[in-house]
C-alpha positions as CSV (number, residue, x, y, z in Angstrom):
1,M,-12.2,-2.0,34.9
2,K,-9.4,-2.3,32.4
3,K,-7.9,1.0,31.3
4,A,-6.8,2.1,27.8
5,I,-5.0,5.2,26.7
6,I,-5.9,6.4,23.2
7,S,-4.0,9.2,21.5
8,V,-3.9,9.0,17.7
9,S,-2.9,11.2,14.8
10,N,-4.6,8.9,12.3
11,K,-8.2,8.9,13.6
12,S,-9.5,6.4,11.0
13,G,-11.8,3.9,12.8
14,V,-10.9,5.2,16.2
15,V,-14.4,6.2,17.2
16,E,-15.8,2.7,16.4
17,F,-12.9,1.1,18.1
18,A,-13.4,3.2,21.3
19,K,-17.1,2.5,21.4
20,S,-16.4,-1.3,21.2
21,L,-13.8,-1.0,24.0
22,T,-16.3,0.8,26.3
23,Q,-18.9,-1.9,25.6
24,L,-16.2,-4.4,26.7
25,D,-15.8,-2.5,30.0
26,Y,-12.7,-0.6,29.2
27,E,-12.2,2.8,30.8
28,L,-10.8,5.2,28.3
29,Y,-8.3,8.0,28.7
30,S,-7.2,10.4,26.0
31,T,-5.7,13.8,25.1
32,G,-6.2,16.7,22.7
33,G,-7.8,16.1,19.4
34,T,-8.5,12.4,20.0
35,K,-10.4,13.2,23.2
36,R,-12.5,15.8,21.4
37,A,-13.3,13.4,18.5
38,L,-14.4,10.7,21.0
39,E,-16.5,13.2,23.0
40,E,-18.2,14.5,19.9
41,A,-19.1,10.9,19.1
42,N,-20.6,10.6,22.6
43,V,-17.9,8.1,23.7
44,T,-17.3,8.2,27.4
45,V,-13.6,9.2,27.8
46,K,-11.5,10.9,30.5
47,S,-8.6,13.2,30.3
48,V,-5.1,11.8,30.9
49,S,-4.8,14.6,33.4
50,E,-7.2,12.7,35.6
51,L,-4.6,9.9,35.8
52,T,-1.7,12.3,36.3
53,Q,-3.5,14.9,38.5
54,F,-1.4,17.3,36.4
55,P,-2.5,19.6,33.6
56,E,-1.0,19.6,30.1
57,I,1.7,22.2,29.8
58,M,3.9,23.9,27.2
59,D,1.2,23.8,24.5
60,G,0.8,20.0,25.0
61,R,4.5,19.2,24.8
62,V,4.2,17.7,28.3
63,K,1.0,15.7,29.0
64,T,1.7,11.9,29.2
65,L,5.3,12.1,30.4
66,H,4.4,11.3,34.0
67,P,4.9,8.3,36.5
68,A,1.2,7.8,36.7
69,V,1.2,7.0,33.0
70,H,4.5,5.2,32.7
71,G,4.2,3.4,36.0
72,G,0.8,2.0,35.1
73,I,2.2,0.9,31.7
74,L,5.6,-0.6,32.7
75,A,4.7,-2.4,35.9
76,D,5.6,-6.1,35.8
77,R,2.5,-7.8,37.1
78,N,4.4,-10.9,38.0
79,K,6.4,-8.9,40.6
80,P,4.5,-8.2,43.8
81,E,7.0,-5.3,44.6
82,H,5.9,-3.5,41.5
83,L,2.3,-3.8,42.3
84,E,3.0,-2.7,45.9
85,Q,4.8,0.4,44.7
86,L,1.9,1.3,42.4
87,S,-0.5,1.0,45.3
88,E,1.7,3.2,47.5
89,Q,1.8,5.9,44.8
90,H,-2.0,5.5,44.0
91,I,-1.2,4.5,40.4
92,D,-3.6,2.4,38.4
93,L,-2.5,-0.3,35.9
94,I,-2.8,0.6,32.2
95,D,-3.9,-2.4,30.1
96,M,-3.8,-1.0,26.6
97,V,-2.0,1.8,24.7
98,V,-3.4,2.9,21.3
99,V,-1.1,5.5,19.7
100,N,0.1,6.5,16.3
101,L,2.5,9.4,15.9
102,Y,2.4,13.0,14.6
103,P,2.5,12.9,10.8
104,F,6.2,13.8,10.5
105,R,6.7,12.3,7.0
106,Q,3.6,14.2,5.7
107,T,4.9,17.4,7.2
108,V,8.4,17.2,5.7
109,A,7.1,16.0,2.3
110,N,6.0,19.7,1.8
111,P,8.8,21.3,-0.1
112,D,8.1,24.6,1.8
113,V,8.4,23.0,5.3
114,T,10.5,25.0,7.8
115,E,12.8,23.5,10.4
116,D,10.5,24.9,13.1
117,D,7.5,23.1,11.6
118,A,9.4,19.9,11.4
119,I,10.5,20.2,15.1
120,E,6.9,20.7,16.2
121,H,5.9,17.5,14.5
122,I,8.5,15.4,16.4
123,D,6.4,13.3,18.7
124,I,7.9,12.7,22.1
125,G,5.1,11.4,24.4
126,G,3.7,9.0,21.7
127,P,6.9,7.0,21.0
128,T,7.7,7.0,24.8
129,M,4.3,5.4,25.6
130,L,4.6,3.0,22.7
131,R,8.0,1.8,23.6
132,A,7.1,1.4,27.3
133,A,4.0,-0.6,26.5
134,A,5.7,-2.7,23.8
135,K,8.5,-3.5,26.3
136,N,5.8,-4.8,28.7
137,F,3.9,-6.7,26.0
138,K,3.5,-9.7,28.3
139,H,0.9,-7.6,30.2
140,V,0.0,-4.6,27.9
141,T,-1.6,-4.5,24.5
142,T,-0.1,-1.9,22.2
143,I,-1.7,-0.8,18.9
144,V,-0.2,1.5,16.3
145,H,-2.2,0.6,13.1
146,P,-6.0,1.1,12.7
147,S,-6.0,-2.1,10.6
148,D,-5.5,-4.1,13.8
149,Y,-8.6,-2.6,15.6
150,N,-11.1,-5.2,14.5
151,E,-8.9,-8.2,15.3
152,V,-8.2,-6.8,18.8
153,I,-11.9,-6.4,19.5
154,Q,-12.7,-9.8,18.2
155,R,-9.9,-11.4,20.3
156,I,-11.1,-9.6,23.5
157,K,-14.6,-11.0,22.9
158,E,-13.2,-14.5,22.4
159,H,-10.7,-14.3,25.2
160,R,-7.8,-14.7,22.8
161,L,-5.9,-11.5,23.5
162,D,-2.9,-13.6,24.5
163,E,0.8,-13.0,24.9
164,S,1.7,-14.4,21.5
165,Y,-0.6,-11.9,19.8
166,R,0.6,-9.0,22.0
167,K,4.1,-9.9,21.0
168,S,3.2,-9.6,17.3
169,L,1.8,-6.1,18.0
170,M,5.0,-5.3,19.9
171,I,7.0,-6.0,16.8
172,K,4.8,-3.6,14.8
173,V,5.4,-0.9,17.4
174,F,9.2,-1.0,17.1
175,E,9.0,-1.1,13.3
176,H,6.8,1.9,13.5
177,T,9.0,3.9,15.8
178,N,12.1,2.8,14.0
179,E,10.7,4.2,10.7
180,Y,9.6,7.3,12.4
181,D,13.1,8.0,13.9
182,H,14.7,7.3,10.6
183,A,12.4,9.9,8.9
184,I,13.5,12.5,11.4
185,V,17.2,11.6,11.0
186,S,16.9,11.7,7.2
187,F,15.2,15.1,7.3
188,F,17.8,16.8,9.5
189,K,20.7,15.2,7.8
190,G,19.3,16.5,4.5
191,D,18.9,13.0,3.2
192,S,18.3,13.9,-0.4
193,E,20.1,13.1,-3.7
194,E,20.5,15.5,-6.6
195,L,19.5,13.8,-9.8
196,R,21.0,14.7,-13.2
197,Y,17.6,16.2,-14.2
198,G,13.9,15.7,-13.8
199,E,11.4,14.4,-16.4
200,N,13.2,16.4,-19.0
201,P,16.8,17.9,-19.2
202,Q,15.5,21.4,-18.6
203,Q,14.1,20.4,-15.2
204,S,16.3,20.1,-12.1
205,A,15.3,17.4,-9.6
206,R,16.3,15.6,-6.4
207,F,15.3,12.4,-4.6
208,V,14.2,13.1,-1.0
209,R,14.1,10.0,1.1
210,T,11.6,9.9,3.9
211,S,12.2,6.2,4.5
212,N,14.9,3.6,3.8
213,S,12.6,0.7,4.4
214,K,13.8,-2.3,2.4
215,H,10.4,-2.8,0.7
216,T,10.5,0.7,-0.8
217,I,12.4,2.0,-3.9
218,A,14.2,4.4,-1.5
219,G,15.5,1.4,0.4
220,A,16.4,-0.8,-2.5
221,K,19.9,-2.1,-2.8
222,Q,21.4,-1.1,-6.1
223,L,24.0,-3.7,-7.1
224,H,25.1,-2.4,-10.5
225,G,24.6,0.3,-13.1
226,K,24.2,4.1,-13.5
227,A,22.5,6.2,-10.9
228,L,18.7,6.0,-11.2
229,S,17.1,8.9,-13.0
230,F,13.9,10.8,-12.1
231,N,11.9,8.7,-14.6
232,N,13.6,5.5,-13.6
233,I,12.6,6.0,-10.0
234,K,8.9,6.7,-10.9
235,D,8.7,3.8,-13.3
236,A,10.5,1.4,-10.9
237,D,8.1,2.3,-8.1
238,S,5.1,1.6,-10.4
239,A,6.5,-1.7,-11.5
240,L,7.3,-2.7,-7.9
241,A,3.8,-1.9,-6.6
242,L,2.2,-4.1,-9.3
243,V,4.5,-7.1,-9.1
244,K,4.0,-7.3,-5.3
245,K,0.3,-8.1,-5.9
246,F,1.1,-11.5,-7.3
247,K,1.7,-14.6,-5.1
248,E,2.5,-16.8,-8.0
249,P,5.7,-16.1,-10.2
250,A,5.1,-12.8,-12.0
251,A,6.8,-10.4,-14.3
252,V,5.9,-6.8,-15.0
253,A,7.3,-4.5,-17.7
254,V,6.6,-0.8,-17.4
255,K,7.1,2.1,-19.8
256,H,6.2,5.7,-18.9
257,M,4.4,4.7,-15.7
258,N,2.1,2.2,-17.4
259,P,2.5,-1.6,-17.6
260,C,3.2,-2.7,-21.2
261,G,3.3,-6.4,-20.4
262,V,2.4,-8.5,-17.3
263,G,2.8,-12.3,-17.2
264,I,2.4,-15.1,-14.7
265,G,3.6,-18.7,-14.8
266,T,4.5,-21.8,-12.8
267,D,8.1,-20.4,-12.7
268,I,9.7,-17.0,-13.2
269,E,11.1,-17.8,-16.6
270,T,7.7,-18.6,-17.9
271,A,6.2,-15.5,-16.3
272,F,8.8,-13.3,-18.0
273,K,8.2,-15.0,-21.4
274,N,4.5,-14.3,-21.0
275,A,5.2,-10.6,-20.1
276,Y,7.6,-10.2,-23.0
277,D,5.3,-11.8,-25.5
278,A,2.5,-9.5,-24.3
279,D,4.3,-6.5,-26.0
280,N,7.8,-7.3,-27.2
281,Q,8.1,-3.9,-28.8
282,S,7.2,-1.6,-25.9
283,I,9.4,-3.5,-23.4
284,F,12.5,-2.1,-25.2
285,G,14.1,0.4,-22.9
286,G,11.7,-0.5,-20.1
287,I,11.7,-1.3,-16.4
288,I,11.3,-5.0,-15.4
289,A,10.1,-6.2,-12.0
290,L,10.1,-9.9,-11.0
291,N,8.9,-11.4,-7.8
292,R,11.3,-14.4,-7.8
293,T,15.1,-14.9,-7.8
294,V,16.7,-14.3,-11.1
295,T,18.7,-17.4,-12.3
296,K,21.4,-17.8,-14.9
297,D,18.9,-18.9,-17.6
298,L,16.6,-15.9,-17.1
299,A,19.6,-13.6,-16.8
300,E,20.7,-14.7,-20.3
301,T,17.3,-13.8,-21.7
302,L,17.3,-10.4,-19.9
303,H,20.8,-9.7,-21.1
304,S,19.6,-10.0,-24.7
305,I,17.1,-7.2,-24.3
306,F,17.8,-3.5,-23.8
307,L,16.4,-2.7,-20.3
308,E,16.9,0.3,-18.1
309,V,16.2,-1.3,-14.7
310,V,15.6,-4.8,-13.3
311,I,14.0,-5.1,-9.9
312,V,14.0,-8.4,-8.0
313,P,14.1,-9.9,-4.5
314,K,17.4,-11.6,-5.4
315,F,20.0,-12.3,-8.1
316,D,21.9,-15.5,-8.2
317,K,25.7,-15.0,-8.5
318,E,25.7,-16.5,-12.0
319,A,22.9,-14.2,-13.0
320,L,24.8,-11.1,-11.7
321,D,27.9,-12.2,-13.6
322,I,25.9,-12.2,-16.8
323,L,23.8,-9.0,-16.3
324,T,26.7,-6.9,-15.1
325,Q,28.4,-7.3,-18.4
326,K,26.3,-4.3,-19.5
327,K,27.8,-1.2,-17.9
328,N,24.6,0.9,-17.5
329,I,21.8,-1.5,-16.6
330,R,20.5,-0.8,-13.1
331,L,20.1,-3.9,-11.0
332,L,18.0,-3.5,-7.8
333,E,17.3,-6.0,-5.0
334,I,14.3,-5.2,-2.9
335,D,12.0,-6.8,-0.3
336,M,8.7,-7.6,-2.0
337,T,6.6,-7.2,1.2
338,I,3.4,-5.2,0.7
339,D,2.9,-2.5,3.3
340,N,-0.7,-1.4,3.5
341,R,0.2,1.5,5.7
342,E,2.0,3.2,2.8
343,E,0.8,6.6,1.6
344,E,1.5,8.5,-1.6
345,F,2.0,12.2,-2.0
346,V,1.3,14.3,-5.1
347,S,2.3,17.9,-5.3
348,V,-0.1,20.6,-6.6
349,S,0.2,24.3,-6.7
350,G,0.2,25.6,-3.2
351,G,0.2,22.2,-1.5
352,Y,0.1,18.5,-1.9
353,L,-2.3,15.6,-1.8
354,V,-2.0,12.5,0.4
355,Q,-3.8,9.2,0.1
356,D,-3.4,5.5,0.9
357,K,-2.0,3.4,-1.8
358,D,-4.6,1.5,-3.9
359,N,-3.8,-1.9,-2.5
360,Y,-7.4,-2.9,-2.0
361,E,-8.6,-6.2,-3.5
362,V,-12.0,-7.6,-4.2
363,S,-12.4,-11.4,-4.0
364,K,-14.2,-13.5,-6.7
365,E,-16.9,-14.2,-4.1
366,E,-17.6,-10.5,-3.8
367,M,-18.0,-10.0,-7.6
368,K,-21.3,-10.3,-9.3
369,V,-22.3,-11.9,-12.6
370,V,-24.9,-9.5,-14.1
371,T,-25.6,-11.2,-17.4
372,D,-27.4,-14.3,-18.6
373,V,-24.1,-15.9,-19.6
374,E,-21.7,-17.0,-16.8
375,P,-17.9,-16.7,-17.4
376,T,-16.0,-19.9,-18.0
377,D,-13.2,-21.0,-15.7
378,A,-10.6,-19.7,-18.1
379,Q,-12.4,-16.3,-18.3
380,W,-12.6,-16.0,-14.6
381,E,-8.8,-16.6,-14.3
382,A,-8.2,-14.0,-16.9
383,M,-10.5,-11.5,-15.1
384,L,-8.8,-12.0,-11.8
385,L,-5.3,-11.5,-13.4
386,G,-6.5,-8.4,-15.2
387,W,-8.2,-7.0,-12.2
388,K,-4.8,-7.0,-10.3
389,V,-3.2,-5.1,-13.2
390,I,-5.8,-2.4,-13.9
391,P,-5.1,-0.2,-10.8
392,S,-1.6,0.4,-12.3
393,V,-2.8,1.6,-15.7
394,K,-3.5,5.3,-16.2
395,S,-7.2,6.2,-16.6
396,N,-9.2,5.9,-18.7
397,A,-7.9,2.3,-18.9
398,I,-8.9,-0.8,-20.7
399,I,-7.0,-4.1,-20.5
400,L,-7.4,-7.3,-22.5
401,S,-6.1,-10.4,-20.7
402,N,-6.0,-14.1,-20.8
403,N,-5.2,-16.3,-17.9
404,K,-1.4,-16.0,-18.2
405,Q,-0.7,-12.5,-19.5
406,T,-2.0,-9.1,-20.5
407,V,-3.0,-9.2,-24.2
408,G,-3.6,-5.5,-25.0
409,I,-3.5,-2.3,-22.9
410,G,-5.1,1.0,-23.6
411,A,-4.1,3.7,-21.2
412,G,-4.6,7.3,-20.3
413,Q,-7.3,8.1,-22.8
414,M,-9.9,10.9,-22.4
415,N,-12.8,8.5,-23.1
416,R,-13.2,4.8,-22.5
417,V,-14.0,3.8,-26.1
418,G,-10.7,5.3,-27.1
419,A,-8.9,3.2,-24.5
420,A,-10.7,0.1,-25.7
421,K,-9.8,0.8,-29.4
422,I,-6.1,1.0,-28.5
423,A,-6.2,-2.2,-26.5
424,L,-8.1,-4.0,-29.2
425,E,-5.8,-2.8,-32.0
426,R,-2.7,-3.8,-30.1
427,A,-4.0,-7.2,-28.9
428,I,-1.7,-10.1,-29.6
429,E,-4.7,-12.4,-29.7
430,I,-8.5,-12.3,-29.3
431,N,-10.4,-15.5,-28.6
432,D,-13.0,-16.8,-26.2
433,N,-10.5,-16.9,-23.3
434,V,-9.5,-13.2,-23.7
435,V,-11.5,-10.8,-21.4
436,M,-11.8,-7.1,-21.3
437,I,-11.1,-5.2,-18.0
438,S,-12.2,-1.6,-17.3
439,D,-10.9,0.6,-14.5
440,G,-14.2,2.5,-14.4
441,F,-17.9,1.8,-15.2
442,F,-19.4,2.1,-18.7
443,P,-21.4,5.3,-18.9
444,M,-22.9,4.0,-22.2
445,D,-23.1,0.7,-24.0
446,D,-20.7,1.7,-26.8
447,T,-17.6,0.1,-25.3
448,V,-19.5,-3.2,-24.9
449,E,-20.7,-3.0,-28.5
450,L,-17.1,-2.4,-29.7
451,A,-15.9,-5.4,-27.6
452,A,-18.6,-7.5,-29.2
453,K,-17.5,-6.5,-32.7
454,H,-14.0,-7.7,-32.0
455,G,-15.1,-11.0,-30.6
456,I,-14.7,-10.4,-26.8
457,K,-16.8,-12.9,-24.9
458,A,-16.3,-11.7,-21.2
459,I,-16.0,-8.3,-19.5
460,I,-15.3,-7.2,-16.0
461,Q,-15.9,-3.7,-14.8
462,P,-16.9,-1.8,-11.6
463,G,-20.5,-1.1,-12.4
464,G,-22.4,1.7,-10.8
465,S,-23.5,3.8,-13.8
466,I,-27.1,4.9,-14.0
467,K,-27.0,3.3,-17.4
468,D,-25.6,-0.1,-16.3
469,Q,-28.6,-1.9,-17.6
470,D,-27.9,-0.6,-21.2
471,S,-24.4,-2.2,-21.0
472,I,-25.9,-5.4,-19.5
473,D,-28.5,-5.6,-22.3
474,M,-25.8,-5.1,-24.9
475,A,-23.7,-7.9,-23.4
476,N,-26.8,-10.2,-23.3
477,K,-27.5,-9.3,-26.9
478,H,-24.1,-10.6,-28.0
479,G,-23.8,-13.5,-25.5
480,I,-21.1,-11.7,-23.5
481,A,-20.5,-12.6,-19.8
482,M,-20.2,-9.5,-17.7
483,V,-19.0,-9.3,-14.1
484,T,-19.2,-6.2,-11.8
485,T,-16.8,-5.6,-8.9
486,G,-18.3,-2.6,-7.0
487,M,-14.9,-1.1,-6.9
488,R,-13.2,1.3,-9.4
489,H,-9.5,1.8,-9.8
490,F,-8.9,5.2,-11.3
491,K,-5.2,6.2,-11.6
492,H,-4.6,9.9,-12.6
């Protein structure tokens, strides 16, 4: 039987994965909390101590650091002498290592964390096993992200767990351990930056970096301008998260943590024009994020507007020469890669909340038309654009969008009708190609009725209210096409 060691801090999906492995004739070994979780789910699993013939000691600090583990992982199966040495020492081969590390970043994100707490969350055995298995990727499969579980199982079933795929997993391992080590170094170096003040001048603030990854605001390369303020950093992070969602050229303008204009186009100049035209008043003093290189022509346009921050993957030299004429504008270059492993932290009295970033998408095929009238092609395009934007707008949120830009945005209201009124009042246009997007379901039909009065002909919303049918009936009454997604996007 093939052997797998499973020891994970993030237990998402691990029980289902382990069950699948046992069905595929893998023998599982585990430790601590992972072993308990598998046993409680009636998954057959053995203790790593059965491999090592040595008990865990020092409160679990030493459990996998043993030749029976690392010999089984590191043996080069193309070298007979390695296999002979394993046989002489009665060591079995290890075929798979499934490990993710102690939550160091989450621990040190707590402002009250002590150095002793941080030290106890420095994983030693985990990175050692990962690096050993990744080094031997030609023979051993190494998994650090739960998102890879399903593909690994499918590849095993189809006999496609090949060296090329194992190499791709190896790269993820060293990215994972590199980021982990960097977080440790940053914490003990005191890698934080004092800011001039917080949201307001009476509030002190600092920027604590737990990662310098190039796809994060913390890892952005600032080419010009004043130091980023507390509010700049928050707004820039919001703009970056949204612009990354678009594969086509896209521009995002953000004010006070809400997008005020989003545009797409066949080129970045057109995308920015569409974003600017969406709300050319609110963009003043805003944050701009673009997902294409800024050229000279676009730089001249940006130079004519008062902007606080411009975030892009790259500035042309000519563009930099133009934009740096303004002393204070912050110019940031950043990797636009989406990292679905990212988590976000929010402090509350006595603690903090941690969650995955809302990067989840619903395809058009998963959406459902619930009315007699079907959306037109232009309305569908507008819906799909708006549905990308709505997770970035504070709840309760209503967006109006066409197929190239947001048309009106109502954000952060205590009721959905209020958000709709703001979006409709600020709309730059309303016609048959402009659709309404809602981040949450309609508890009553009043928002649909309001949309109808203003000439809206298509609506997309999550659905799921016990009064969904009332809204559907109201849409049918006024000839409105309505689509439900089955997924809400609250942002508090």
